[in-house]
C-alpha positions in Angstrom: 33.0 -4.2 -7.9 31.4 -7.5 -8.8 28.1 -7.8 -7.0 28.7 -11.5 -6.3 31.8 -10.7 -4.2 30.5 -7.6 -2.5 29.6 -8.0 1.2 27.4 -4.8 1.1 28.9 -3.6 4.4 28.7 0.2 3.8 25.1 1.1 3.2 23.4 4.4 2.5 20.0 4.5 4.1 16.9 6.5 3.0 13.3 6.6 4.1 10.2 6.7 1.9 6.5 7.1 2.4 4.7 4.7 0.1 1.1 5.8 -0.6 0.0 3.6 -3.4 0.5 0.1 -4.7 -1.0 -0.7 -8.1 -0.9 -4.4 -7.3 -2.7 -4.0 -4.0 -5.7 -1.6 -4.2 -6.3 -1.9 -0.4 -2.7 -0.8 0.4 -2.4 1.4 3.5 0.2 4.2 3.4 3.4 3.0 5.0 6.9 3.8 5.9 9.6 2.1 3.8 13.4 2.2 3.9 15.9 1.7 1.2 19.5 0.7 1.4 22.1 1.3 -1.3 25.5 -0.4 -1.1 28.3 2.1 -1.5 30.5 -0.5 -3.3 28.3 -2.3 -5.7 25.2 -0.1 -5.9 22.7 -2.8 -5.0 19.5 -1.3 -3.7 16.8 -2.9 -1.5 13.4 -1.5 -0.5 12.1 -2.8 2.8 8.9 -2.0 4.7 9.4 -0.6 8.2 7.5 -3.5 9.7 10.1 -6.0 8.4 13.1 -4.2 9.9 14.6 -4.2 13.4 14.6 -0.5 14.3 18.0 -0.9 16.0 19.6 -1.5 12.5 18.3 1.8 11.0 20.4 4.9 11.5 18.6 7.0 14.2 18.3 10.2 12.1 16.8 8.3 9.2 14.3 6.5 11.4 13.3 9.8 13.2 12.8 11.5 9.8 10.7 8.7 8.5 8.5 8.5 11.6 8.0 12.2 11.5 7.0 12.1 7.9 4.5 9.3 8.6 3.0 11.2 11.6 2.7 14.4 9.5 1.0 12.5 6.7 -1.5 10.9 9.1 -2.3 14.3 10.7 -2.9 15.8 7.2 -5.2 13.0 6.3 -7.1 13.4 9.6 -7.5 17.1 9.0 -8.8 16.5 5.4 -11.4 14.1 6.8 -12.5 16.6 9.4 -12.8 19.3 6.7 -15.1 17.1 4.6 
């Protein structure tokens, strides 16, 4: 389908933990989401802070928040071990 005529109605959501940004050395680990259009394949990566949580599928949001919490706990335990 031509991307210009696609309405990107059916989206596949995924969550990501972004740990590093080469353009931003002070980057703080954050939760990001991606959407991929089932029709045209267009992908977008959006930080959690820029999204309305009600638009994110509940299971994807829950998984992403759980990953982020687990990563924060791992970092805290590494700091305590040092």
